[in-house]
C-alpha positions in Angstrom: -44.2 92.2 21.0 -43.2 92.0 24.9 -40.7 89.1 23.6 -39.2 91.7 21.2 -38.9 94.5 23.1 -37.3 92.6 25.8 -34.7 91.3 23.2 -34.1 94.4 21.7 -33.5 96.1 25.5 -31.2 92.8 26.8 -29.0 93.6 23.3 -28.9 97.2 24.4 -30.9 98.7 21.0 -31.5 102.2 21.1 -34.4 103.7 21.7 -35.1 104.6 18.0 -34.0 100.9 16.9 -36.6 99.8 19.3 -39.5 101.8 18.5 -38.7 101.0 14.4 -38.7 97.5 15.2 -41.8 97.5 17.2 -43.9 99.7 14.5 -42.9 97.7 11.8 -43.2 94.6 13.3 -47.0 95.2 14.0 -47.5 96.6 10.6 -46.8 93.3 9.4 -49.0 91.3 11.7 -51.8 93.9 11.1 -51.5 93.3 7.0 -50.9 89.7 7.4 -53.8 89.1 9.9 -51.9 85.9 11.6 -50.4 85.4 14.8 -46.6 85.5 14.7 -45.9 81.7 15.4 -48.4 81.1 11.9 -45.8 83.4 9.9 -44.2 81.6 7.0 -41.7 83.1 4.5 -43.8 83.4 1.7 -46.0 85.8 4.2 -42.9 88.2 4.8 -41.5 88.0 1.2 -45.5 88.8 0.1 -45.1 91.8 2.4 -42.0 93.2 1.2 -43.2 93.1 -2.6 -46.2 94.9 -1.3 -43.9 97.6 0.5 -42.0 97.9 -2.9 -44.8 97.9 -5.4 -47.7 98.9 -4.0 -46.4 101.5 -1.3 -43.6 102.7 -2.9 -40.9 102.0 -0.5 -37.5 103.0 -1.2 -34.8 100.1 -1.0 -33.2 101.5 2.3 -36.4 101.5 3.5 -37.5 98.0 2.6 -34.0 96.7 4.1 -34.7 98.5 7.6 -38.5 96.8 7.7 -36.4 93.3 6.7 -34.2 94.1 9.5 -36.9 94.4 11.9 -38.6 91.3 10.8 -35.6 89.1 10.8 -34.6 89.9 14.0 -38.2 89.3 15.6 -39.2 86.1 13.5 -35.3 84.8 13.1 -33.4 85.7 16.1 -36.3 86.0 18.9 -38.8 83.1 17.7 -36.3 81.1 15.8 -38.3 80.3 12.8 -35.1 81.0 10.1 -37.8 82.5 7.7 -36.3 85.6 6.8 -33.5 84.4 3.9 -33.9 86.1 0.7 -32.6 89.2 -0.9 -34.2 92.6 -1.1 -33.0 95.0 -4.0 -29.7 96.8 -2.9 -29.5 100.2 -1.2 -28.3 102.9 -3.9 -25.0 104.5 -2.6 -25.2 108.0 -3.1 -22.8 110.1 -2.1 -23.0 112.4 0.9 -24.1 116.0 0.0 -21.3 118.5 1.0 -21.3 122.1 1.2 -18.4 124.5 0.1 -16.1 126.2 2.6 -18.1 129.5 1.4 -21.6 127.7 1.5 -20.7 126.9 5.1 -20.1 130.4 6.0 -23.0 132.0 4.7 -25.1 129.2 6.5 -23.6 130.2 9.7 -24.1 134.0 9.2 -27.2 133.2 8.2 -28.4 131.4 11.5 -31.1 133.5 13.6 -29.4 133.5 17.2 -26.0 133.3 19.0 -27.3 129.8 20.1 -28.2 128.5 16.9 -24.8 129.9 15.3 -23.0 127.8 17.7 -24.9 124.9 17.4 -24.1 125.0 13.6 -20.4 125.6 14.4 -20.4 122.9 16.9 -21.9 120.0 14.2 -19.3 121.4 11.7 -16.2 121.7 13.6 -16.4 118.5 15.2 -18.1 116.6 12.9 -20.9 115.5 15.6 -23.9 113.2 15.0 -27.3 115.1 15.4 -27.9 112.7 18.6 -24.2 113.7 19.9 -24.6 117.0 19.8 -27.7 117.7 21.8 -26.5 114.8 24.3 -23.4 116.8 24.9 -22.9 118.3 28.4 -21.0 120.9 29.8 -18.7 118.3 31.7 -17.9 116.6 28.1 -15.7 119.8 27.0 -12.1 120.1 28.6 -11.4 123.5 27.3 -7.7 123.3 27.8 -7.4 120.1 25.9 -9.2 121.6 23.0 -11.4 118.4 22.9 -15.0 116.9 24.0 -16.0 113.6 24.7 -18.6 111.8 23.0 -20.1 109.7 25.7 -21.8 106.3 24.4 -22.0 107.7 20.8 -23.2 104.7 18.1 -22.0 101.5 19.1 -22.3 102.6 22.5 -18.6 103.9 22.2 -17.0 106.6 23.6 -14.8 108.8 21.5 -12.8 111.9 21.8 -13.6 115.3 19.0 -11.8 118.2 18.4 -12.8 121.7 19.4 -12.2 124.7 17.6 -10.2 127.3 19.1 -12.8 130.3 18.0 -15.6 128.1 18.9 -13.7 127.5 22.7 -13.9 131.7 23.4 -18.0 131.5 22.1 -18.7 128.5 24.1 -16.7 130.0 27.4 -19.1 133.7 26.7 -22.1 131.8 25.9 -22.1 129.2 29.1 -21.1 132.0 31.4 -23.4 134.3 30.3 -26.4 131.5 30.1 -29.2 131.7 32.6 -30.1 128.1 32.4 -28.5 125.8 34.6 -28.6 122.6 32.7 -25.8 120.3 32.4 -26.6 120.2 28.8 -24.4 122.6 26.5 -27.5 123.3 24.5 -30.3 123.5 26.4 -34.1 123.1 25.8 -36.9 123.6 28.2 -37.2 119.9 29.0 -33.1 119.3 29.6 -31.2 119.1 26.3 -32.5 120.8 23.0 -34.7 118.8 20.7 -33.9 117.0 17.9 -36.3 118.8 15.4 -35.4 121.9 17.0 -31.9 121.7 15.5 -33.4 120.2 12.5 -35.3 123.4 11.7 -32.1 125.7 13.0 -30.0 124.2 10.0 -33.3 123.7 7.8 -34.1 128.0 8.2 -30.0 129.1 8.3 -29.9 126.9 4.7 -33.2 129.1 3.4 -32.1 132.4 4.5 -28.2 131.5 3.3 -30.1 131.1 0.0 -28.4 127.5 -0.1 -30.1 125.3 -2.7 -28.9 121.8 -1.7 -31.0 119.7 0.9 -28.6 120.8 4.1 -29.5 118.7 7.3 -27.5 118.7 10.6 -25.9 115.5 9.1 -24.7 117.0 5.9 -22.5 119.4 9.0 -20.8 116.4 9.5 -19.8 115.3 5.9 -18.9 118.9 5.3 -16.3 118.0 8.3 -14.7 115.0 7.1 -14.8 116.0 3.2 -13.0 119.4 4.2 -10.5 117.5 6.4 -9.3 115.4 3.6 -9.1 118.1 1.3 -6.8 119.5 3.8 -4.3 116.8 3.7 -5.5 115.3 7.0 -4.6 111.3 7.3 -8.2 109.4 6.6 -7.5 107.0 10.0 -7.5 109.9 11.8 -10.9 111.4 10.0 -12.2 107.5 10.9 -11.3 107.9 14.7 -13.3 111.4 15.1 -16.1 110.5 13.2 -16.2 107.1 15.2 -16.5 104.6 12.3 -15.8 101.5 13.3 -14.9 100.4 9.3 -12.6 102.4 7.4 -14.3 101.9 4.1 -17.2 103.9 5.8 -15.0 106.8 5.7 -13.2 106.7 2.1 -16.4 107.3 0.8 -15.2 110.9 1.6 -12.4 110.4 -0.9 -15.1 109.9 -3.5 -16.9 113.5 -2.5 -13.7 115.8 -2.3 -13.2 117.8 -5.5 -9.6 119.2 -4.3 -7.5 116.4 -6.3 -10.5 116.3 -9.1 -9.3 120.0 -10.1 -6.1 119.4 -10.2 -6.6 117.0 -13.3 -6.2 118.4 -16.6 -8.9 118.3 -19.4 -7.3 116.3 -22.5 -8.6 119.3 -24.2 -6.4 121.7 -23.0 -3.6 119.4 -24.1 -4.5 119.4 -27.7 
């Protein structure tokens, strides 16, 4: 496990990935009751089969476990034992709120800070980790932009800032007692991910929204609503920080505006 930790750190994997890979490798060894040197391909197949049939793991969860085991046994130990196929991950379309639902969500936030967090997630298309990691020094109000430092893939990128949000952020930061460098601070530095998740979830309940809403839903809304407003998809790709345009193109399947323009053949009879 020390070898695994060292290799993950050397490759620059995130703390979350490190934690997940370590967890699943330990779980596998506990199940198979062997040392890593004695592990065979059949052992890994048996474990993956167990997760699918006995533990009812989803295809996406199995994919993560397989990636964790492949990294350790093929990349670190050079055994070349994880070369089999697992079920394809269902390509579900992201959940997107209407503009009216976003308005209700914002208005249902409990505090000024909660409102600002929801507005920031929606207006800039930030990932949850990027929102909580945002620092006051990353904001360029005059340019109406913010910098995401070391986002997914360790990349820096520019995101847009809403003119309305800039006014509220200036007021909020100017009157705040906390001297934290983070835009949204908590007791120990940045606000926690769980706290932000709860803010969005509670606001969604109060707004009477029946869809499953999370902070990432607001990122989907940002992309879809920009696309519906006629913004070029490559610009949206840049703002989201997607390295592949195909990832961004899923929003063309979510957008309802163009579909709503199509006339039913019944109306033409």
